[in-house]
C-alpha positions in Angstrom: -71.7 8.7 -19.5 -72.0 4.9 -19.4 -71.0 3.2 -16.2 -67.3 2.2 -15.9 -64.4 1.8 -13.6 -61.4 4.2 -13.7 -58.3 3.0 -12.0 -56.4 6.0 -10.7 -52.8 5.8 -9.3 -52.0 8.3 -6.6 -48.7 9.8 -5.3 -46.4 7.4 -3.4 -45.2 10.3 -1.2 -45.1 13.7 -2.8 -48.7 14.9 -3.4 -47.5 17.0 -6.3 -46.9 13.8 -8.3 -50.7 13.4 -9.0 -51.5 13.7 -12.7 -54.0 16.1 -14.2 -55.9 13.2 -15.7 -56.3 11.6 -12.3 -57.6 14.8 -10.8 -60.1 15.2 -13.6 -61.3 11.6 -13.2 -61.7 12.0 -9.4 -63.7 15.2 -10.0 -66.0 13.6 -12.6 -66.5 10.3 -10.8 -69.9 9.6 -9.1 -68.0 7.6 -6.5 -64.4 7.2 -5.4 -63.5 3.8 -3.9 -60.4 4.0 -1.7 -58.4 2.0 0.8 -58.5 4.6 3.6 -61.0 7.4 3.2 -59.0 9.7 5.6 -55.8 9.4 3.6 -57.6 9.9 0.2 -59.4 12.9 1.7 -56.0 14.6 2.3 -55.1 14.3 -1.4 -58.6 15.5 -2.5 -58.6 18.5 -0.1 -55.2 19.5 -1.4 -56.6 20.0 -4.9 -60.1 21.1 -4.0 -61.8 17.9 -5.2 -65.2 17.3 -3.7 -66.1 13.6 -4.1 -68.2 10.9 -2.5 -65.9 8.4 -0.9 -66.5 4.7 0.0 -64.0 2.4 1.6 -62.6 -0.5 -0.5 -59.9 -2.5 1.2 -58.7 -6.1 1.7 -61.3 -6.8 4.4 -64.4 -5.8 2.5 -63.2 -6.2 -1.1 -65.5 -9.0 -2.3 -68.7 -7.5 -0.8 -67.8 -4.0 -1.9 -66.9 -5.1 -5.4 -70.4 -6.5 -5.9 -71.9 -3.2 -4.8 -69.7 -1.2 -7.1 -70.5 -3.4 -10.1 -74.2 -2.8 -9.5 -73.6 0.9 -9.4 -71.7 0.8 -12.6 -74.4 -1.3 -14.3 -76.8 1.5 -13.3 -74.6 4.0 -15.2 -72.3 5.4 -12.4 -68.6 6.1 -13.0 -66.4 4.7 -10.1 -62.8 5.8 -9.6 -60.6 3.3 -7.8 -57.6 4.5 -5.8 -55.3 2.9 -3.2 -53.4 4.7 -0.5 -50.4 5.2 -2.8 -49.3 4.1 -6.2 -51.2 2.0 -8.7 -54.2 0.0 -7.4 -53.8 -3.8 -7.6 -50.0 -3.7 -7.4 -49.7 -5.1 -3.9 -52.9 -3.2 -3.1 -56.6 -4.0 -3.3 -58.4 -3.7 -6.6 -58.0 -7.1 -8.4 -61.5 -8.3 -7.3 -63.4 -5.4 -8.6 -61.4 -5.3 -11.9 -62.1 -8.9 -12.5 -65.8 -8.4 -11.6 -66.0 -5.6 -14.1 -64.4 -7.7 -16.8 -66.8 -10.5 -16.1 -69.8 -8.1 -16.2 -68.6 -6.6 -19.5 -68.1 -3.2 -17.9 -65.3 -0.9 -19.3 -62.1 -0.6 -17.2 -60.0 2.5 -17.9 -56.5 2.6 -16.3 -54.7 5.9 -16.0 -50.9 6.1 -15.8 -49.1 7.5 -12.8 -46.7 7.0 -9.9 -45.4 3.5 -9.1 -42.9 2.7 -6.3 -41.7 -0.4 -8.1 -40.8 1.5 -11.3 -39.3 4.4 -9.5 -37.1 2.2 -7.4 -36.0 0.1 -10.5 -34.9 3.2 -12.4 -33.3 4.8 -9.3 -31.4 1.6 -8.4 -29.1 1.9 -11.4 -29.5 -1.9 -12.0 -30.5 -3.5 -15.3 -34.1 -2.6 -16.3 -34.3 -4.6 -19.6 -35.2 -7.8 -17.8 -36.9 -7.6 -14.4 -39.8 -8.8 -12.4 -41.8 -7.6 -9.4 -42.3 -9.9 -6.4 -44.7 -7.7 -4.3 -44.0 -8.1 -0.6 -41.2 -10.6 0.1 -42.4 -13.9 1.7 -42.1 -14.2 5.5 -41.2 -17.9 5.5 -37.5 -18.4 5.3 -37.7 -21.3 2.8 -39.9 -19.4 0.4 -37.7 -16.3 0.8 -34.5 -18.4 0.1 -36.1 -19.9 -3.0 -37.1 -16.4 -4.3 -33.7 -14.8 -3.6 -31.9 -17.7 -5.2 -33.9 -17.5 -8.5 -31.9 -16.7 -11.6 -33.0 -14.3 -14.3 -33.0 -10.6 -14.3 -33.4 -7.8 -11.7 -35.9 -8.4 -8.9 -38.0 -5.6 -7.3 -39.8 -6.2 -4.1 -41.3 -4.5 -1.1 -39.9 -5.2 2.3 -40.6 -4.0 5.9 -37.8 -2.0 7.6 -37.9 -4.4 10.5 -37.2 -7.4 8.3 -34.7 -5.8 6.0 -31.5 -6.6 8.0 -32.5 -10.3 8.1 -33.3 -10.4 4.4 -30.0 -8.8 3.5 -28.1 -11.3 5.7 -29.8 -14.2 4.1 -29.1 -12.8 0.6 -25.4 -12.3 1.6 -25.2 -15.9 2.7 -26.5 -17.0 -0.7 -24.7 -14.6 -3.1 -22.6 -12.0 -1.2 -21.5 -10.2 -4.4 -25.0 -9.7 -5.8 -25.7 -6.0 -6.5 -28.4 -4.5 -4.3 -30.2 -1.2 -3.9 -32.2 -0.2 -0.8 -34.7 2.5 -1.8 -36.2 4.3 1.1 -39.0 6.9 1.4 -39.1 7.4 -2.4 -40.3 10.9 -3.5 -40.4 12.1 0.1 -38.2 14.6 2.0 -35.9 11.9 3.3 -35.6 9.8 0.2 -32.4 7.7 0.2 -31.0 5.2 -2.3 -28.2 3.0 -0.9 -26.4 0.8 -3.4 -23.8 -1.9 -2.9 -23.2 -5.7 -2.8 -25.4 -7.9 -0.6 -22.5 -8.4 1.8 -21.9 -4.7 2.1 -25.5 -3.8 2.7 -26.0 -6.7 5.1 -23.1 -5.3 7.2 -24.5 -1.7 6.9 -28.0 -2.6 8.2 -27.0 -5.3 10.7 -28.9 -4.6 13.9 -29.9 -1.2 12.5 -33.3 -1.4 10.7 -34.0 1.8 8.7 -37.2 3.8 9.1 -39.8 4.4 6.4 -41.1 2.5 3.4 -38.6 0.3 1.6 -38.3 -1.0 -1.9 -35.6 -3.6 -2.4 -34.0 -4.0 -5.8 -31.7 -6.9 -6.5 -29.6 -7.1 -9.6 -29.2 -10.4 -11.6 -27.4 -13.1 -9.6 -23.6 -12.7 -9.8 -23.2 -16.4 -9.8 -26.2 -18.6 -10.9 -24.7 -21.6 -9.0 -24.4 -19.7 -5.7 -27.8 -20.6 -4.2 -27.3 -24.3 -5.0 -23.8 -24.2 -3.6 -25.1 -22.5 -0.4 -27.7 -25.2 0.0 -25.2 -28.0 -0.5 -22.9 -26.3 2.1 -25.7 -26.2 4.6 -26.5 -29.9 4.0 -22.8 -30.8 4.4 -22.7 -28.9 7.8 -25.7 -30.8 9.0 -24.3 -34.1 8.1 -20.9 -33.3 9.6 -22.9 -32.4 12.8 -24.4 -35.9 12.9 -27.6 -35.6 10.9 -28.5 -38.5 8.5 -27.9 -37.4 4.9 -31.3 -38.1 3.4 -33.2 -36.6 6.3 -31.0 -33.5 6.3 -31.4 -33.2 2.5 -35.2 -33.2 2.9 -34.9 -30.5 5.6 -32.6 -28.2 3.5 -34.8 -28.8 0.4 -37.9 -27.7 2.3 -36.1 -24.6 3.5 -34.6 -23.6 0.1 -37.3 -24.8 -2.3 -34.8 -27.2 -4.0 -34.9 -30.9 -4.7 -34.0 -33.3 -1.9 -32.7 -35.9 -4.3 -30.6 -33.4 -6.2 -29.1 -32.1 -3.0 -28.3 -35.6 -1.8 -26.6 -36.5 -5.1 -24.6 -33.3 -4.9 -23.5 -34.2 -1.4 -22.5 -37.7 -2.3 -20.8 -36.6 -5.6 -18.6 -34.2 -3.6 -17.5 -37.0 -1.4 -16.4 -39.2 -4.3 -12.6 -39.4 -4.8 
């Protein structure tokens, strides 16, 4: 068979979720590129798949991608897997897929498990208009800007340790926004907790959960809430003695808004 790349999603928790097509592809591949060879070996051993493994992760992605492309040019079939779920979706794989496209090599993508899709459906929140944000940003300003965006449902990965703080920030922006915390999906201790941002912020305050988390946020209950929260923060700084324009610049930097718009909103609210 001609050389090509086969992208193979793997179970996100329960090994029985692997598809027959993925197992067949792993058996037939000349080489399996994986994030962690030890973790992938557990899956392969479960189903009696004997395959040659090579590491492919964020630290060697560019070098390894070039090697894999040369193998495929020579006629080999390479299967790409990540530790869990679909490669490229917050996992390595983009570099080698782009390299294959540039080299004119076929890329076959097999369907399979996805933590983002599983959480979206399990959340009970609108699924007709949604977007995936990957891992939530660590910087507070970037996080504020993302949580304050309008539009549809937002799906994102978050660490258990950071979850209480993220929910507290969301509750300060839009306390009535619908939220679902999806924990340990497909595993023995799977848990879906639904409620408003305020309710879940209180539930997890000082009590980070354990396990892998997918956070699903429904459409903002009030599209003006993020802006109102930013103006309120600006007003508090000014009342505490800060100069309005400098304070507006600081709040804009933290929230991703416009300093001029915030300043105008502040001055307009003061007009009789």
